[in-house]
C-alpha positions as a LaTeX table, in Angstrom:
\begin{tabular}{lrrr}
\hline
Residue & $x$ (\AA) & $y$ (\AA) & $z$ (\AA) \\
\hline
Met1 & $-82.60$ & $-10.64$ & $-71.69$ \\
Asn2 & $-79.78$ & $-13.15$ & $-72.19$ \\
Ile3 & $-77.73$ & $-10.55$ & $-74.10$ \\
Leu4 & $-78.21$ & $-8.03$ & $-71.28$ \\
Val5 & $-76.92$ & $-10.51$ & $-68.65$ \\
Lys6 & $-73.88$ & $-11.32$ & $-70.81$ \\
Ala7 & $-73.15$ & $-7.62$ & $-71.26$ \\
Ile8 & $-73.33$ & $-6.98$ & $-67.49$ \\
Val9 & $-71.12$ & $-9.99$ & $-66.66$ \\
Leu10 & $-68.62$ & $-8.96$ & $-69.33$ \\
Ser11 & $-68.45$ & $-5.37$ & $-68.06$ \\
Phe12 & $-67.93$ & $-6.51$ & $-64.45$ \\
Ser13 & $-65.21$ & $-8.98$ & $-65.39$ \\
Thr14 & $-63.51$ & $-6.30$ & $-67.50$ \\
Ala15 & $-63.64$ & $-3.89$ & $-64.56$ \\
Leu16 & $-62.12$ & $-6.50$ & $-62.23$ \\
Val17 & $-59.29$ & $-7.20$ & $-64.65$ \\
Ala18 & $-58.68$ & $-3.54$ & $-65.41$ \\
Ala19 & $-58.56$ & $-2.37$ & $-61.76$ \\
Pro20 & $-55.15$ & $-3.92$ & $-60.93$ \\
Ala21 & $-53.78$ & $-2.86$ & $-64.29$ \\
Met22 & $-54.77$ & 0.73 & $-63.58$ \\
Ala23 & $-52.94$ & 0.62 & $-60.23$ \\
Ala24 & $-49.77$ & $-0.80$ & $-61.77$ \\
Pro25 & $-48.53$ & 2.41 & $-63.42$ \\
Gln26 & $-48.65$ & 4.23 & $-60.11$ \\
Asp27 & $-46.61$ & 1.48 & $-58.44$ \\
His28 & $-44.20$ & 1.47 & $-61.36$ \\
Tyr29 & $-43.86$ & 5.23 & $-61.17$ \\
Ser30 & $-43.14$ & 5.22 & $-57.45$ \\
Gln31 & $-40.60$ & 2.39 & $-57.82$ \\
Ser32 & $-38.80$ & 4.04 & $-60.72$ \\
His33 & $-38.95$ & 7.38 & $-58.90$ \\
Gln34 & $-37.34$ & 5.81 & $-55.83$ \\
Ile35 & $-34.65$ & 4.16 & $-57.94$ \\
Gln36 & $-33.90$ & 7.46 & $-59.68$ \\
Asn37 & $-33.65$ & 9.32 & $-56.39$ \\
His38 & $-31.62$ & 6.58 & $-54.73$ \\
His39 & $-28.33$ & 8.18 & $-55.73$ \\
Thr40 & $-29.38$ & 11.79 & $-55.48$ \\
Ala41 & $-31.17$ & 11.81 & $-52.12$ \\
Pro42 & $-30.29$ & 8.78 & $-49.95$ \\
Val43 & $-31.13$ & 10.66 & $-46.74$ \\
Gln44 & $-34.78$ & 11.07 & $-47.72$ \\
Gln45 & $-35.31$ & 7.30 & $-47.96$ \\
His46 & $-34.14$ & 6.79 & $-44.37$ \\
Gln47 & $-36.24$ & 9.53 & $-42.79$ \\
His48 & $-39.06$ & 7.16 & $-41.89$ \\
Ala49 & $-36.87$ & 4.34 & $-40.57$ \\
Val50 & $-37.68$ & 3.31 & $-37.01$ \\
His51 & $-34.60$ & 3.12 & $-34.81$ \\
Lys52 & $-35.03$ & 0.95 & $-31.77$ \\
Lys53 & $-32.80$ & 2.13 & $-28.97$ \\
Ala54 & $-30.78$ & $-0.59$ & $-27.27$ \\
Val55 & $-31.52$ & $-0.90$ & $-23.57$ \\
Asn56 & $-28.62$ & $-0.26$ & $-21.22$ \\
Pro57 & $-29.98$ & $-1.27$ & $-17.80$ \\
Ser58 & $-27.09$ & 0.22 & $-15.83$ \\
His59 & $-27.83$ & 3.56 & $-17.47$ \\
Asp60 & $-31.55$ & 3.47 & $-18.32$ \\
Trp61 & $-33.00$ & 1.64 & $-15.32$ \\
Arg62 & $-33.06$ & 2.49 & $-11.60$ \\
Val63 & $-33.50$ & 0.50 & $-8.38$ \\
Gly64 & $-37.20$ & 0.37 & $-7.49$ \\
Gln65 & $-38.31$ & 0.70 & $-11.11$ \\
Lys66 & $-40.32$ & $-2.12$ & $-12.73$ \\
Val67 & $-38.58$ & $-4.27$ & $-15.33$ \\
Pro68 & $-40.40$ & $-4.05$ & $-18.70$ \\
Thr69 & $-42.54$ & $-7.11$ & $-19.43$ \\
Gln70 & $-40.44$ & $-8.15$ & $-22.42$ \\
Tyr71 & $-37.67$ & $-9.19$ & $-19.98$ \\
Tyr72 & $-39.84$ & $-11.56$ & $-17.90$ \\
Gly73 & $-39.07$ & $-14.56$ & $-20.13$ \\
Gln74 & $-36.90$ & $-17.56$ & $-19.31$ \\
Ser75 & $-34.27$ & $-16.54$ & $-21.87$ \\
Tyr76 & $-33.22$ & $-13.59$ & $-19.67$ \\
Lys77 & $-32.91$ & $-15.54$ & $-16.41$ \\
Val78 & $-29.39$ & $-16.22$ & $-15.13$ \\
Asp79 & $-28.05$ & $-18.82$ & $-12.71$ \\
His80 & $-26.09$ & $-16.85$ & $-10.12$ \\
Lys81 & $-23.76$ & $-19.82$ & $-9.49$ \\
Lys82 & $-22.16$ & $-19.38$ & $-12.92$ \\
Phe83 & $-21.07$ & $-15.80$ & $-12.22$ \\
Lys84 & $-18.80$ & $-14.86$ & $-9.27$ \\
Lys85 & $-20.05$ & $-11.29$ & $-9.00$ \\
Leu86 & $-23.70$ & $-12.30$ & $-8.54$ \\
Ser87 & $-24.97$ & $-12.91$ & $-5.03$ \\
Lys88 & $-27.44$ & $-15.64$ & $-4.21$ \\
Pro89 & $-30.92$ & $-14.26$ & $-4.82$ \\
Gly90 & $-33.28$ & $-14.21$ & $-1.88$ \\
Lys91 & $-36.83$ & $-15.52$ & $-1.74$ \\
Asn92 & $-38.89$ & $-14.29$ & $-4.75$ \\
Gln93 & $-35.76$ & $-12.84$ & $-6.38$ \\
Gln94 & $-34.16$ & $-13.67$ & $-9.74$ \\
Trp95 & $-31.14$ & $-12.43$ & $-11.68$ \\
Ile96 & $-31.70$ & $-11.52$ & $-15.33$ \\
Lys97 & $-29.17$ & $-10.50$ & $-17.95$ \\
Val98 & $-29.99$ & $-7.69$ & $-20.38$ \\
Asn99 & $-27.38$ & $-6.45$ & $-22.88$ \\
Gly100 & $-24.46$ & $-7.51$ & $-20.69$ \\
Asp101 & $-25.85$ & $-6.08$ & $-17.42$ \\
Tyr102 & $-27.17$ & $-8.17$ & $-14.55$ \\
Val103 & $-30.37$ & $-7.09$ & $-12.84$ \\
Leu104 & $-31.69$ & $-8.59$ & $-9.61$ \\
Thr105 & $-35.48$ & $-8.43$ & $-9.64$ \\
Asn106 & $-38.37$ & $-9.31$ & $-7.38$ \\
Val107 & $-40.31$ & $-11.97$ & $-9.30$ \\
Met108 & $-43.59$ & $-10.98$ & $-7.66$ \\
Ser109 & $-43.54$ & $-7.21$ & $-8.26$ \\
His110 & $-40.91$ & $-7.21$ & $-11.06$ \\
Lys111 & $-39.16$ & $-4.29$ & $-9.37$ \\
Ile112 & $-35.40$ & $-3.86$ & $-9.65$ \\
Ile113 & $-33.44$ & $-4.59$ & $-6.49$ \\
Lys114 & $-29.88$ & $-4.26$ & $-7.79$ \\
Ile115 & $-28.06$ & $-3.60$ & $-11.08$ \\
Ile116 & $-24.53$ & $-4.79$ & $-11.85$ \\
Gly117 & $-22.89$ & $-3.55$ & $-15.05$ \\
Gly118 & $-21.41$ & $-6.23$ & $-17.27$ \\
\hline
\end{tabular}
C-alpha cells in the first residue's frame, strides 16, 4: 500500500512539473515566430493595437450634450478668473478644460452650456 501511495504522489508531482515545461515550447515558438516576422511584416503586429481617439470638445461635443463622466474630476476644473476669455459661471455652473478647449457645464445635470476653443 505504501508503494502505491508513493507511486501516485510521484506521478502527480511529475505531471505538475511537466505541465509548464510542455507549454514552454509553444511560447518559445510564438516568440521566435514574432521576432522572425518583425522585419518582414511589421503591419501585422499593429493590427490589434487599440487607438484611443483624442477628444476635441469644440469639434466632438455640442451644447446641450452631457459631458462624459471621466471629465467630472477636480483636475479638469478651471478658475475663470485666470483666463480673460472665460465669463463668470452662474449658479451650478463650472468651467472645465479638456485638450485646450474650455467647456462651461451645469454641475447638476453635467450638460454643456458653452464651448470655447483654446
